[in-house]
N, C-alpha and C positions, 0 to 999 in steps of 0.2 A: 297431298303434294301437288297435285294438278292445280287445285284452287290457289295454292300459295304461289306457284310459278306464274300462273296467269295473272294473279293480283299484282305481282311485282312488275310484270311486263306492262300491264295496263296502267298502273300507277306511275311507272317509270316514264312512259310516253306522255301521259298527262303532265307529269312534272316538267319534262322538257318543253312542252308548249306553254306551260304557265311561265316558266322562266324567260322563254324567248318573247312572250307577249307582255312581260312585266305586269301580269295581272295581279291585283290585290283584292282582298276580301275574305269572307268566311269560307267559301267553297274552295279556292286555291289553297288556303291554309289547311284545310282538313285533308285534301289530296296530299300535300307535301308532309304533313304529320304522319298520315298513314304510311306513305312511302318509306319515311325515315324508320318507323318502327318495324315494318316488314323486312327491310334490309338489314337493320342493325342486329335484330335478335336479342334485345335487352331483356331485363327481368319483367318489364311490363309488356312484353310481347305476347305472352300467353293470354291475359285477359282480352287484349285488343283483338288477337287472332280468333278467340272464341266468340266475341261480339260480331266480328265480320262473318264468321262461318254461320252464326245465327241469322244474320241479315241475308246472306246468300241462300240459306235453306228456306227462309220465309219467302224470299222473292222466287225461288224455284217452285214453291208450293202454290204460288198464285197462277201458275200456268194451268189452262183448262185441260 
């Protein structure tokens, strides 16, 4: 739950800055895509949430 809430907050803040800056490209598209799936809770939410959890776990394991 904590990862989910913080991910929604971080992606939401990033989405606001992307829309205000009218940025385009693959990075902003990925941020907006992930924000949409985290907030919508669709059927595709499960695999995307698992992928993000795996990425977060991997990044956490990189700490010394």
